[in-house]
VOFI-744044 format. One line per 4 residues: number of its first residue (from 1); their letters; for each residue x, y, z of N, C-alpha, C. Coordinates in nm, 4 decimals. Layout:
<atoms>
NUM) a) X:Y:Z:X:Y:Z:X:Y:Z ~ ... $
</atoms>
This chain:
<atoms>
1) mthh) 12.2569:-18.3137:20.5181:12.3260:-18.4408:20.4937:12.4326:-18.4623:20.6008 ~ 12.4517:-18.5865:20.6383:12.5566:-18.6134:20.7374:12.6867:-18.6436:20.6629 ~ 12.7941:-18.5862:20.7115:12.9239:-18.6058:20.6459:13.0119:-18.6944:20.7320 ~ 13.0455:-18.8100:20.6794:13.1383:-18.8985:20.7490:13.2725:-18.8870:20.6789 $
5) pskt) 13.3776:-18.8584:20.7539:13.5079:-18.8534:20.6852:13.5386:-18.9908:20.6259 ~ 13.5860:-18.9909:20.5040:13.6163:-19.1162:20.4354:13.7673:-19.1280:20.4224 ~ 13.8175:-19.2498:20.4314:13.9614:-19.2733:20.4083:13.9829:-19.3406:20.2731 ~ 13.8837:-19.3257:20.1860:13.8915:-19.3847:20.0521:13.8813:-19.2733:19.9488 $
9) ivfi) 13.9702:-19.2756:19.8497:13.9653:-19.1773:19.7407:13.9526:-19.2516:19.6081 ~ 13.8640:-19.2017:19.5220:13.8571:-19.2498:19.3838:13.9007:-19.1346:19.2936 ~ 14.0080:-19.1587:19.2186:14.0604:-19.0610:19.1222:13.9992:-19.0897:18.9851 ~ 13.9486:-18.9856:18.9206:13.8818:-19.0037:18.7908:13.9549:-18.9220:18.6840 $
13) hglf) 14.0130:-18.9929:18.5883:14.0907:-18.9263:18.4823:13.9990:-18.8540:18.3843 ~ 14.0598:-18.7713:18.3006:13.9847:-18.6985:18.1989:14.0068:-18.7559:18.0602 ~ 13.9676:-18.6817:17.9583:13.9837:-18.7275:17.8200:14.1310:-18.7328:17.7814 ~ 14.1632:-18.8266:17.6936:14.2991:-18.8471:17.6411:14.3972:-18.8953:17.7476 $
17) mnpn) 14.3454:-18.9333:17.8648:14.4288:-18.9818:17.9747:14.3727:-19.1154:18.0223 ~ 14.4514:-19.1838:18.1067:14.3983:-19.3024:18.1741:14.4560:-19.3071:18.3148 ~ 14.4302:-19.4128:18.3936:14.4737:-19.4122:18.5338:14.6241:-19.3889:18.5551 ~ 14.7069:-19.4166:18.4549:14.8517:-19.3936:18.4689:14.8838:-19.2522:18.5146 $
21) swqp) 14.8038:-19.1557:18.4682:14.8324:-19.0152:18.4976:14.8169:-18.9831:18.6469 ~ 14.7471:-19.0702:18.7224:14.7255:-19.0443:18.8659:14.8297:-19.1096:18.9561 ~ 14.9258:-19.1823:18.9005:15.0184:-19.2591:18.9857:15.0870:-19.1753:19.0946 ~ 15.1434:-19.0571:19.0612:15.2083:-18.9772:19.1667:15.1093:-18.9325:19.2755 $
25) wiky) 14.9868:-18.9014:19.2357:14.8840:-18.8587:19.3312:14.8452:-18.9735:19.4239 ~ 14.8366:-19.0932:19.3675:14.8025:-19.2119:19.4478:14.9094:-19.2332:19.5545 ~ 15.0371:-19.2256:19.5148:15.1477:-19.2403:19.6117:15.1370:-19.1344:19.7214 ~ 15.1103:-19.0109:19.6808:15.1013:-18.8982:19.7738:14.9894:-18.9216:19.8773 $
29) feak) 14.8727:-18.9604:19.8317:14.7597:-18.9767:19.9237:14.7637:-19.1082:20.0015 ~ 14.8261:-19.2103:19.9440:14.8461:-19.3352:20.0207:14.9354:-19.3081:20.1412 ~ 15.0353:-19.2233:20.1222:15.1260:-19.1873:20.2316:15.0516:-19.1140:20.3432 ~ 14.9373:-19.0535:20.3096:14.8543:-18.9859:20.4103:14.7476:-19.0792:20.4691 $
33) gyac) 14.7557:-19.2066:20.4343:14.6659:-19.3052:20.4953:14.5357:-19.3302:20.4211 ~ 14.5251:-19.2838:20.2978:14.4037:-19.3083:20.2195:14.4181:-19.4352:20.1359 ~ 14.3073:-19.5082:20.1205:14.3007:-19.6175:20.0230:14.2615:-19.5528:19.8904 ~ 14.3449:-19.5706:19.7872:14.3241:-19.4989:19.6612:14.2927:-19.5923:19.5448 $
37) yapa) 14.1982:-19.5499:19.4631:14.1591:-19.6251:19.3440:14.1558:-19.5298:19.2257 ~ 14.1905:-19.5802:19.1070:14.1804:-19.4992:18.9850:14.1240:-19.5873:18.8737 ~ 13.9913:-19.5976:18.8673:13.9312:-19.6816:18.7624:13.9477:-19.6177:18.6243 ~ 13.9603:-19.7021:18.5223:13.9679:-19.6523:18.3840:13.8275:-19.6426:18.3265 $
41) ypfh) 13.8073:-19.5472:18.2369:13.6843:-19.5486:18.1557:13.6879:-19.6780:18.0725 ~ 13.5744:-19.7259:18.0238:13.5773:-19.8401:17.9310:13.6736:-19.8133:17.8139 ~ 13.7463:-19.9178:17.7742:13.8422:-19.9133:17.6614:13.9615:-19.8205:17.6851 ~ 13.9875:-19.7813:17.8114:14.1009:-19.6929:17.8431:14.2068:-19.7627:17.9281 $
45) egnp) 14.1882:-19.8906:17.9567:14.2788:-19.9624:18.0467:14.4056:-20.0023:17.9717 ~ 14.5229:-19.9822:18.0341:14.6466:-20.0348:17.9743:14.7563:-19.9320:17.9563 ~ 14.8584:-19.9738:17.8819:14.9747:-19.8903:17.8565:14.9414:-19.7911:17.7440 ~ 14.9551:-19.6596:17.7701:14.9175:-19.5608:17.6687:14.9806:-19.5828:17.5312 $
49) aelr) 15.1087:-19.6210:17.5266:15.1749:-19.6431:17.3970:15.1061:-19.7561:17.3198 ~ 15.0683:-19.8626:17.3918:14.9967:-19.9754:17.3296:14.8581:-19.9314:17.2809 ~ 14.7895:-19.8552:17.3640:14.6550:-19.8097:17.3287:14.6585:-19.7201:17.2045 ~ 14.7653:-19.6404:17.1915:14.7786:-19.5544:17.0725:14.8060:-19.6379:16.9479 $
53) knin) 14.8812:-19.7478:16.9658:14.9164:-19.8348:16.8520:14.7967:-19.9164:16.8037 ~ 14.7209:-19.9703:16.9010:14.6065:-20.0568:16.8675:14.4786:-19.9930:16.9207 ~ 14.4192:-19.9070:16.8404:14.3010:-19.8331:16.8866:14.1780:-19.9240:16.8832 ~ 14.1134:-19.9380:16.9976:13.9955:-20.0241:17.0079:13.8817:-19.9654:16.9247 $
57) pnlg) 13.8290:-20.0429:16.8268:13.7231:-19.9893:16.7405:13.5947:-19.9530:16.8167 ~ 13.5720:-20.0158:16.9333:13.4513:-19.9856:17.0122:13.4615:-19.8525:17.0861 ~ 13.5840:-19.8013:17.0994:13.6074:-19.6775:17.1742:13.5217:-19.5622:17.1213 ~ 13.5117:-19.5518:16.9882:13.4465:-19.4377:16.9240:13.3004:-19.4166:16.9593 $
61) kltf) 13.2335:-19.5229:17.0045:13.0905:-19.5139:17.0366:13.0646:-19.4732:17.1823 ~ 13.1702:-19.4726:17.2636:13.1550:-19.4512:17.4080:13.1003:-19.3123:17.4408 ~ 12.9965:-19.3058:17.5258:12.9360:-19.1783:17.5646:12.9680:-19.1450:17.7103 ~ 12.9439:-19.0201:17.7475:12.9649:-18.9769:17.8860:12.8717:-19.0529:17.9808 $
65) gqvi) 12.7485:-19.0760:17.9386:12.6541:-19.1522:18.0209:12.7056:-19.2916:18.0540 ~ 12.7681:-19.3576:17.9578:12.8245:-19.4918:17.9798:12.9449:-19.4861:18.0741 ~ 13.0237:-19.3795:18.0628:13.1366:-19.3607:18.1546:13.0840:-19.3478:18.2980 ~ 12.9800:-19.2675:18.3176:12.9211:-19.2482:18.4514:12.8671:-19.3807:18.5056 $
69) esla) 12.7987:-19.4569:18.4213:12.7472:-19.5883:18.4649:12.8596:-19.6784:18.5130 ~ 12.9695:-19.6817:18.4384:13.0796:-19.7719:18.4758:13.1487:-19.7237:18.6035 ~ 13.1613:-19.5916:18.6208:13.2225:-19.5381:18.7434:13.1319:-19.5632:18.8644 ~ 13.0016:-19.5418:18.8477:12.9066:-19.5636:18.9576:12.9097:-19.7102:19.0012 $
73) afie) 12.9157:-19.8014:18.9047:12.9209:-19.9448:18.9356:13.0483:-19.9786:19.0126 ~ 13.1598:-19.9162:18.9740:13.2876:-19.9373:19.0433:13.2774:-19.8890:19.1887 ~ 13.2236:-19.7682:19.2073:13.2149:-19.7065:19.3402:13.1245:-19.7873:19.4334 ~ 13.0168:-19.8404:19.3776:12.9215:-19.9166:19.4598:12.9836:-20.0415:19.5213 $
77) klpe) 13.0909:-20.0921:19.4636:13.1559:-20.2136:19.5164:13.2562:-20.1827:19.6279 ~ 13.2850:-20.0546:19.6509:13.3858:-20.0191:19.7511:13.3305:-20.0363:19.8933 ~ 13.4201:-20.0642:19.9909:13.3745:-20.0845:20.1288:13.3155:-19.9601:20.1945 ~ 13.3529:-19.8398:20.1494:13.2895:-19.7184:20.2051:13.2722:-19.6150:20.0946 $
81) kpil) 13.1855:-19.5183:20.1215:13.1613:-19.4133:20.0235:13.2856:-19.3247:20.0154 ~ 13.3397:-19.3066:19.8950:13.4690:-19.2384:19.8825:13.4598:-19.0866:19.8684 ~ 13.5767:-19.0240:19.8780:13.5980:-18.8871:19.8305:13.6313:-18.9019:19.6816 ~ 13.5768:-18.8149:19.5980:13.5994:-18.8237:19.4536:13.6878:-18.7081:19.4082 $
85) ighs) 13.7938:-18.7399:19.3356:13.8824:-18.6367:19.2801:13.8911:-18.6589:19.1294 ~ 13.8458:-18.5599:19.0525:13.8463:-18.5772:18.9073:13.9085:-18.4599:18.8353 ~ 13.9714:-18.4895:18.7223:14.0338:-18.3861:18.6399:13.9618:-18.3763:18.5055 ~ 13.9298:-18.2543:18.4624:13.8744:-18.2268:18.3305:13.7387:-18.2974:18.3127 $
89) mggl) 13.7253:-18.3877:18.2158:13.5987:-18.4603:18.2033:13.5732:-18.5411:18.3310 ~ 13.6814:-18.5813:18.3984:13.6691:-18.6489:18.5280:13.6119:-18.5566:18.6352 ~ 13.6356:-18.4261:18.6206:13.5779:-18.3276:18.7133:13.4270:-18.3187:18.6961 ~ 13.3817:-18.3201:18.5695:13.2377:-18.3226:18.5433:13.1780:-18.4549:18.5926 $
93) avqk) 13.2525:-18.5642:18.5773:13.2066:-18.6943:18.6295:13.1863:-18.6853:18.7808 ~ 13.2772:-18.6153:18.8504:13.2625:-18.5969:18.9957:13.1331:-18.5197:19.0251 ~ 13.1056:-18.4144:18.9496:12.9824:-18.3378:18.9705:12.8592:-18.4271:18.9573 ~ 12.8605:-18.5093:18.8543:12.7485:-18.5999:18.8264:12.7350:-18.7042:18.9378 $
97) liem) 12.8467:-18.7611:18.9798:12.8449:-18.8662:19.0829:12.8063:-18.8097:19.2196 ~ 12.8454:-18.6865:19.2484:12.8045:-18.6209:19.3739:12.6529:-18.5969:19.3702 ~ 12.6022:-18.5560:19.2552:12.4571:-18.5383:19.2397:12.3830:-18.6705:19.2659 ~ 12.4462:-18.7830:19.2270:12.3881:-18.9170:19.2473:12.4165:-18.9704:19.3888 $
101) dkgv) 12.4811:-18.8887:19.4718:12.5167:-18.9233:19.6095:12.6118:-19.0436:19.6185 ~ 12.7085:-19.0483:19.5293:12.8069:-19.1577:19.5284:12.9355:-19.1223:19.6029 ~ 12.9475:-18.9967:19.6525:13.0706:-18.9582:19.7222:13.0410:-18.8691:19.8409 ~ 13.1287:-18.8745:19.9428:13.1105:-18.7881:20.0612:13.1554:-18.6454:20.0326 $
105) agic) 13.2428:-18.6287:19.9317:13.2896:-18.4966:19.8910:13.3484:-18.5112:19.7510 ~ 13.3530:-18.3989:19.6782:13.4062:-18.4028:19.5420:13.5030:-18.2902:19.5155 ~ 13.6127:-18.3225:19.4476:13.7104:-18.2221:19.4067:13.7135:-18.2226:19.2542 ~ 13.6793:-18.1084:19.1948:13.6678:-18.0949:19.0497:13.7820:-18.0069:19.0010 $
109) idaa) 13.8807:-18.0669:18.9368:13.9994:-17.9947:18.8920:13.9841:-17.9631:18.7431 ~ 13.9785:-17.8344:18.7084:13.9607:-17.7945:18.5675:13.8467:-17.8720:18.5025 ~ 13.7318:-17.8761:18.5705:13.6206:-17.9605:18.5248:13.5662:-17.9178:18.3893 ~ 13.5374:-18.0162:18.3045:13.4668:-17.9898:18.1790:13.3290:-17.9345:18.2141 $
113) ppkg) 13.2766:-17.8416:18.1335:13.1505:-17.7772:18.1707:13.0288:-17.8672:18.1524 ~ 12.9336:-17.8603:18.2472:12.8083:-17.9329:18.2304:12.7221:-17.8688:18.1214 ~ 12.6117:-17.9364:18.0891:12.5156:-17.8835:17.9923:12.4747:-17.7413:18.0313 ~ 12.4795:-17.6490:17.9351:12.4325:-17.5127:17.9584:12.5365:-17.4169:18.0144 $
117) iftf) 12.6532:-17.4677:18.0526:12.7609:-17.3793:18.1008:12.8602:-17.3669:17.9852 ~ 12.8808:-17.2446:17.9373:12.9561:-17.2274:17.8125:13.0402:-17.1007:17.8166 ~ 13.1402:-17.0961:17.7324:13.2176:-16.9729:17.7163:13.2495:-16.9547:17.5684 ~ 13.2601:-16.8290:17.5261:13.3010:-16.8001:17.3894:13.4496:-16.7652:17.3822 $
121) kwsf) 13.5229:-16.7911:17.4912:13.6676:-16.7639:17.4885:13.7317:-16.8444:17.3756 ~ 13.8136:-16.7764:17.2962:13.8717:-16.8406:17.1783:13.9528:-16.9653:17.2148 ~ 14.0296:-16.9589:17.3220:14.1144:-17.0746:17.3557:14.0300:-17.1996:17.3829 ~ 13.9130:-17.1817:17.4436:13.8211:-17.2935:17.4718:13.7704:-17.3531:17.3406 $
125) lkan) 13.7269:-17.2657:17.2490:13.6745:-17.3125:17.1203:13.7843:-17.3797:17.0384 ~ 13.8992:-17.3143:17.0315:14.0113:-17.3674:16.9515:14.0573:-17.5038:17.0035 ~ 14.0621:-17.5195:17.1356:14.1116:-17.6448:17.1933:14.0089:-17.7577:17.1848 ~ 13.8792:-17.7240:17.1888:13.7763:-17.8277:17.1916:13.7245:-17.8711:17.0549 $
129) lpti) 13.7251:-17.7793:16.9578:13.6628:-17.8111:16.8287:13.7231:-17.9313:16.7558 ~ 13.8562:-17.9484:16.7557:13.9102:-18.0639:16.6827:13.8548:-18.1978:16.7334 ~ 13.8289:-18.2065:16.8641:13.7813:-18.3322:16.9212:13.6351:-18.3580:16.8853 ~ 13.5499:-18.2560:16.9023:13.4065:-18.2800:16.8831:13.3625:-18.2670:16.7372 $
133) nplk) 13.4551:-18.2314:16.6480:13.4299:-18.2169:16.5046:13.3238:-18.3148:16.4527 ~ 13.2049:-18.2646:16.4170:13.0978:-18.3550:16.3734:13.1296:-18.4286:16.2435 ~ 13.2224:-18.3744:16.1648:13.2560:-18.4387:16.0369:13.3342:-18.5687:16.0557 ~ 13.3853:-18.5911:16.1784:13.4678:-18.7093:16.2015:13.3861:-18.8314:16.2453 $
137) gdkp) 13.2538:-18.8174:16.2551:13.1705:-18.9321:16.2915:13.2129:-18.9954:16.4230 ~ 13.2137:-19.1300:16.4260:13.2478:-19.2034:16.5482:13.3925:-19.2507:16.5485 ~ 13.4735:-19.1921:16.4623:13.6139:-19.2320:16.4553:13.6853:-19.1832:16.5820 ~ 13.7547:-19.2753:16.6545:13.8279:-19.2288:16.7739:13.9263:-19.1181:16.7385 $
141) clpt) 13.9572:-19.0355:16.8366:14.0441:-18.9204:16.8151:14.1787:-18.9450:16.8818 ~ 14.2862:-18.9377:16.8038:14.4206:-18.9405:16.8617:14.4842:-18.8057:16.8304 ~ 14.5008:-18.7206:16.9330:14.5467:-18.5839:16.9061:14.6947:-18.5797:16.8690 ~ 14.7361:-18.4668:16.8111:14.8767:-18.4456:16.7801:14.9474:-18.3892:16.9036 $
145) vawf) 15.0793:-18.3964:16.9027:15.1590:-18.3358:17.0100:15.1352:-18.1845:17.0123 ~ 15.1222:-18.1241:16.8944:15.0989:-17.9789:16.8864:14.9667:-17.9410:16.9538 ~ 14.8628:-18.0220:16.9312:14.7340:-17.9952:16.9973:14.7473:-18.0103:17.1492 ~ 14.8154:-18.1157:17.1910:14.8333:-18.1425:17.3344:14.9104:-18.0266:17.4001 $
149) hyaf) 15.0060:-17.9726:17.3250:15.0843:-17.8592:17.3742:14.9933:-17.7377:17.3965 ~ 14.9075:-17.7094:17.2998:14.8183:-17.5933:17.3129:14.7126:-17.6147:17.4226 ~ 14.6519:-17.7322:17.4249:14.5376:-17.7571:17.5134:14.5784:-17.7877:17.6573 ~ 14.6935:-17.8548:17.6758:14.7332:-17.9010:17.8090:14.8620:-17.8360:17.8611 $
153) cntm) 14.9642:-17.8334:17.7767:15.1008:-17.8048:17.8253:15.1538:-17.6714:17.7743 ~ 15.0670:-17.5701:17.7695:15.1020:-17.4447:17.7022:15.2092:-17.3611:17.7703 ~ 15.2559:-17.3997:17.8897:15.3704:-17.3288:17.9484:15.4981:-17.4130:17.9406 ~ 15.4889:-17.5314:17.8799:15.6062:-17.6192:17.8659:15.6645:-17.6036:17.7255 $
157) tmaq) 15.7857:-17.6516:17.7075:15.8437:-17.6545:17.5731:15.7793:-17.7690:17.4959 ~ 15.7957:-17.7664:17.3638:15.7428:-17.8749:17.2808:15.8122:-18.0066:17.3165 ~ 15.9411:-17.9999:17.3482:16.0162:-18.1219:17.3841:15.9623:-18.1836:17.5140 ~ 15.9354:-18.0992:17.6131:15.8785:-18.1495:17.7392:15.7390:-18.2072:17.7148 $
161) teie) 15.6628:-18.1380:17.6296:15.5268:-18.1827:17.5985:15.5293:-18.3212:17.5361 ~ 15.6256:-18.3428:17.4462:15.6365:-18.4718:17.3770:15.6624:-18.5862:17.4755 ~ 15.7436:-18.5601:17.5763:15.7715:-18.6607:17.6796:15.6423:-18.6979:17.7522 ~ 15.5654:-18.5958:17.7927:15.4390:-18.6196:17.8636:15.3387:-18.6921:17.7738 $
165) ynkf) 15.3333:-18.6492:17.6480:15.2430:-18.7112:17.5502:15.2727:-18.8615:17.5387 ~ 15.4006:-18.8927:17.5184:15.4384:-19.0343:17.5004:15.4073:-19.1188:17.6227 ~ 15.4204:-19.0592:17.7402:15.3951:-19.1318:17.8650:15.2468:-19.1544:17.8909 ~ 15.1630:-19.0557:17.8581:15.0268:-19.0568:17.9118:14.9105:-19.0504:17.8132 $
169) vvpe) 14.9303:-18.9969:17.6927:14.8143:-18.9709:17.6063:14.7583:-19.0997:17.5446 ~ 14.6257:-19.1132:17.5500:14.5574:-19.2281:17.4899:14.4540:-19.1770:17.3890 ~ 14.4123:-19.2639:17.2949:14.3070:-19.2234:17.2009:14.1752:-19.2037:17.2751 ~ 14.0852:-19.1264:17.2145:13.9629:-19.0886:17.2861:13.8379:-19.0977:17.1989 $
173) srni) 13.7243:-19.1148:17.2646:13.5949:-19.1117:17.1968:13.5466:-18.9681:17.1840 ~ 13.5128:-18.9271:17.0630:13.4568:-18.7924:17.0428:13.3164:-18.7826:17.1026 ~ 13.2537:-18.8990:17.1235:13.1158:-18.8989:17.1730:13.1060:-18.8744:17.3236 ~ 13.2192:-18.8818:17.3959:13.2147:-18.8434:17.5380:13.1938:-18.6913:17.5481 $
177) prss) 13.2813:-18.6097:17.4886:13.2575:-18.4648:17.5001:13.1283:-18.4193:17.4311 ~ 13.0929:-18.4836:17.3193:12.9682:-18.4454:17.2515:12.8491:-18.4673:17.3453 ~ 12.8424:-18.5843:17.4065:12.7262:-18.6176:17.4903:12.7283:-18.5427:17.6232 ~ 12.8474:-18.5010:17.6674:12.8574:-18.4317:17.7970:12.7941:-18.2926:17.7926 $
181) tgnd) 12.7777:-18.2366:17.6722:12.7143:-18.1052:17.6611:12.5631:-18.1181:17.6460 ~ 12.5134:-18.2426:17.6378:12.3697:-18.2695:17.6305:12.3196:-18.3236:17.7637 ~ 12.2138:-18.4038:17.7590:12.1515:-18.4494:17.8834:12.2405:-18.5380:17.9693 ~ 12.3365:-18.6078:17.9090:12.4322:-18.6885:17.9875:12.5089:-18.6003:18.0868 $
185) gkid) 12.5292:-18.4731:18.0488:12.6079:-18.3819:18.1314:12.5232:-18.2785:18.2031 ~ 12.3964:-18.3103:18.2237:12.3065:-18.2152:18.2913:12.3247:-18.2263:18.4423 ~ 12.3417:-18.1126:18.5095:12.3551:-18.1087:18.6557:12.2365:-18.0318:18.7148 ~ 12.1792:-18.0870:18.8218:12.0725:-18.0160:18.8928:12.1388:-17.9252:18.9963 $
189) fkkp) 12.1563:-17.7990:18.9595:12.2304:-17.7050:19.0441:12.1522:-17.6603:19.1684 ~ 12.0233:-17.6911:19.1729:11.9413:-17.6507:19.2882:11.9451:-17.7546:19.4005 ~ 11.9851:-17.8754:19.3665:11.9780:-17.9873:19.4602:12.0862:-17.9756:19.5691 ~ 12.0510:-18.0018:19.6981:12.1555:-18.0054:19.8019:12.2624:-18.1098:19.7656 $
193) hnpl) 12.3869:-18.0814:19.8012:12.4973:-18.1720:19.7620:12.6027:-18.1774:19.8723 ~ 12.6794:-18.2848:19.8721:12.7948:-18.2962:19.9617:12.9009:-18.1944:19.9189 ~ 12.9987:-18.1647:20.0077:13.0958:-18.0580:19.9791:13.1683:-18.0750:19.8448 ~ 13.1837:-17.9627:19.7759:13.2528:-17.9602:19.6467:13.3629:-17.8556:19.6499 $
197) lfia) 13.4790:-17.8924:19.5958:13.5904:-17.7990:19.5783:13.6212:-17.7902:19.4295 ~ 13.6174:-17.6687:19.3757:13.6539:-17.6459:19.2357:13.7924:-17.5837:19.2302 ~ 13.8787:-17.6411:19.1464:14.0144:-17.5891:19.1289:14.0347:-17.5518:18.9822 ~ 14.0895:-17.4322:18.9594:14.1131:-17.3822:18.8240:14.2599:-17.3481:18.8060 $
201) gekd) 14.3073:-17.3602:18.6821:14.4421:-17.3165:18.6463:14.4333:-17.1838:18.5734 ~ 14.5083:-17.0860:18.6201:14.5025:-16.9511:18.5630:14.5330:-16.9496:18.4137 ~ 14.6237:-17.0359:18.3689:14.6650:-17.0347:18.2282:14.6044:-17.1497:18.1467 ~ 14.4965:-17.2077:18.1958:14.4315:-17.3191:18.1258:14.3649:-17.2674:17.9976 $
205) niip) 14.4033:-17.3245:17.8828:14.3432:-17.2864:17.7544:14.2125:-17.3596:17.7266 ~ 14.2096:-17.4909:17.7556:14.0952:-17.5731:17.7141:13.9747:-17.5566:17.8073 ~ 13.9989:-17.5413:17.9375:13.8917:-17.5113:18.0340:13.9338:-17.3844:18.1090 ~ 13.9089:-17.2673:18.0503:13.9560:-17.1430:18.1131:13.9065:-17.1288:18.2574 $
209) ssln) 13.9853:-17.0623:18.3391:13.9513:-17.0413:18.4799:13.8120:-16.9794:18.4946 ~ 13.7787:-16.8861:18.4060:13.6472:-16.8194:18.4121:13.5325:-16.9185:18.3909 ~ 13.5575:-17.0236:18.3125:13.4561:-17.1268:18.2889:13.4388:-17.2138:18.4140 ~ 13.5499:-17.2454:18.4801:13.5435:-17.3168:18.6088:13.4588:-17.2379:18.7086 $
213) kknf) 13.4814:-17.1058:18.7115:13.4119:-17.0186:18.8061:13.2615:-17.0156:18.7757 ~ 13.2274:-17.0127:18.6482:13.0868:-17.0130:18.6057:13.0175:-17.1421:18.6516 ~ 13.0868:-17.2517:18.6372:13.0383:-17.3844:18.6769:13.0151:-17.3857:18.8291 ~ 13.1144:-17.3395:18.9036:13.1067:-17.3304:19.0499:12.9893:-17.2411:19.0937 $
217) dayd) 12.9779:-17.1243:19.0307:12.8738:-17.0267:19.0680:12.7321:-17.0780:19.0429 ~ 12.7171:-17.1723:18.9502:12.5839:-17.2228:18.9143:12.5162:-17.2984:19.0286 ~ 12.5955:-17.3540:19.1206:12.5373:-17.4254:19.2357:12.4741:-17.3232:19.3292 ~ 12.3448:-17.3413:19.3608:12.2856:-17.2377:19.4445:12.2102:-17.2880:19.5674 $
221) dkns) 12.2433:-17.4081:19.6169:12.1839:-17.4490:19.7443:12.2642:-17.3852:19.8580 ~ 12.1981:-17.2986:19.9345:12.2678:-17.2183:20.0366:12.3268:-17.3035:20.1496 ~ 12.2707:-17.4214:20.1727:12.3175:-17.5038:20.2856:12.4245:-17.6049:20.2466 ~ 12.4626:-17.6072:20.1186:12.5660:-17.7011:20.0744:12.7000:-17.6296:20.0648 $
225) kksf) 12.8052:-17.6973:20.1114:12.9392:-17.6371:20.1141:13.0049:-17.6455:19.9763 ~ 13.0582:-17.5321:19.9309:13.1359:-17.5329:19.8061:13.2493:-17.4315:19.8168 ~ 13.3628:-17.4629:19.7554:13.4808:-17.3749:19.7587:13.5414:-17.3673:19.6195 ~ 13.6077:-17.2537:19.5932:13.6732:-17.2322:19.4639:13.8145:-17.1817:19.4861 $
229) kefa) 13.9098:-17.2357:19.4101:14.0497:-17.1924:19.4228:14.1156:-17.1914:19.2845 ~ 14.1773:-17.0776:19.2509:14.2548:-17.0702:19.1264:14.4031:-17.0745:19.1600 ~ 14.4787:-17.1540:19.0844:14.6246:-17.1596:19.1013:14.6927:-17.0812:18.9899 ~ 14.7723:-16.9828:19.0299:14.8436:-16.8969:18.9347:14.9446:-16.9774:18.8527 $
233) grth) 14.9572:-16.9406:18.7263:15.0596:-17.0002:18.6398:15.0341:-17.1441:18.5999 ~ 14.9183:-17.2003:18.6368:14.8932:-17.3414:18.6054:14.8084:-17.3547:18.4793 ~ 14.8372:-17.4612:18.4054:14.7655:-17.4915:18.2812:14.6653:-17.6046:18.3074 ~ 14.6098:-17.6575:18.2010:14.5187:-17.7722:18.2131:14.5934:-17.8959:18.2633 $
237) ylcg) 14.7247:-17.8913:18.2547:14.8068:-18.0070:18.2947:14.8519:-17.9936:18.4398 ~ 14.7769:-17.9209:18.5214:14.8247:-17.8890:18.6560:14.8433:-18.0105:18.7462 ~ 14.7804:-18.1238:18.7136:14.8020:-18.2454:18.7944:14.9366:-18.3112:18.7640 ~ 14.9985:-18.2756:18.6506:15.1277:-18.3341:18.6143:15.2372:-18.2303:18.6009 $
241) qenw) 15.1967:-18.1036:18.6006:15.2908:-17.9919:18.5899:15.3832:-17.9880:18.7120 ~ 15.4970:-17.9238:18.6967:15.5887:-17.9017:18.8087:15.5120:-17.8434:18.9275 ~ 15.5490:-17.8864:19.0485:15.4839:-17.8384:19.1715:15.3372:-17.8798:19.1848 ~ 15.2991:-17.9917:19.1215:15.1623:-18.0431:19.1395:15.1352:-18.0721:19.2874 $
245) eeia) 15.2427:-18.0974:19.3646:15.2265:-18.1298:19.5078:15.1571:-18.0165:19.5838 ~ 15.1782:-17.8931:19.5388:15.1142:-17.7786:19.6046:14.9613:-17.7908:19.5956 ~ 14.9145:-17.8375:19.4819:14.7704:-17.8547:19.4614:14.7195:-17.9731:19.5429 ~ 14.7964:-18.0819:19.5414:14.7587:-18.2005:19.6198:14.7509:-18.1667:19.7688 $
249) tyia) 14.8448:-18.0862:19.8170:14.8461:-18.0454:19.9585:14.7247:-17.9589:19.9910 ~ 14.6913:-17.8679:19.8997:14.5737:-17.7824:19.9196:14.4472:-17.8691:19.9328 ~ 14.4372:-17.9693:19.8464:14.3221:-18.0611:19.8478:14.3208:-18.1430:19.9765 ~ 14.4373:-18.1941:20.0160:14.4463:-18.2747:20.1395:14.4022:-18.1927:20.2603 $
253) dwma) 14.4435:-18.0668:20.2667:14.4042:-17.9786:20.3777:14.2539:-17.9505:20.3749 ~ 14.1998:-17.9285:20.2555:14.0568:-17.9045:20.2414:13.9764:-18.0265:20.2904 ~ 14.0252:-18.1458:20.2515:13.9580:-18.2705:20.2914:13.9648:-18.2892:20.4441 ~ 14.0811:-18.2610:20.5000:14.1005:-18.2791:20.6451:14.0092:-18.1864:20.7254 $
257) al) 13.9769:-18.0706:20.6670:13.8938:-17.9723:20.7377:13.7432:-18.0025:20.7285 ~ 13.7058:-18.1016:20.6504:13.5605:-18.1289:20.6301:13.4915:-18.1680:20.7604 $
</atoms>
């Protein structure tokens, strides 16, 4: 595959988040001369506090496949093929979009696992089960601050977690994570792909570093470029945690070297 350096970045948020969470990253990369976009998943656009107050009834039916369709449609309208940077479920979206050849390179930060990539680590099960709970049907999920603390902000105080929660957390469809473990989240690991960078947080409870590594290791095309990096002391909230700039700089350097 021919690699053309792109000056366009598309940031893809994860579950319980929306484009607001990427604002500092957008400023950082715009200063480096990139045109930056952060599209929302369907029913995720707006002020998080408002979205929590007025939960869209259609949200609950949203699947991972529909999220990918809406992101692909957004990317196709851009003037050039972008670099894709995604966090959590957004990281899996990057994997899927790279497989569809929608990006010149992909950065998967604490990516949610594709179909068939699994771990029995207790923290992964404990953090994920409340969301995918089959007994809750299609009712949208609005997590508690305590859950957000365990799953995302486990090195912060509860008071700090509450501040982040109020600023950024939005209600979510349980059918996105449910469908992402089925065919919607299937990756062809044998297929040649544009460069991929996987980033893991050492202290991530919801997507343990070992699960990121398993996902990375599954790619087996010898001629395709892939890299893996774990950041010590970082949780699932590493894009908003103190010193997030260190991670952004690592990514910027990786991109510049392509």
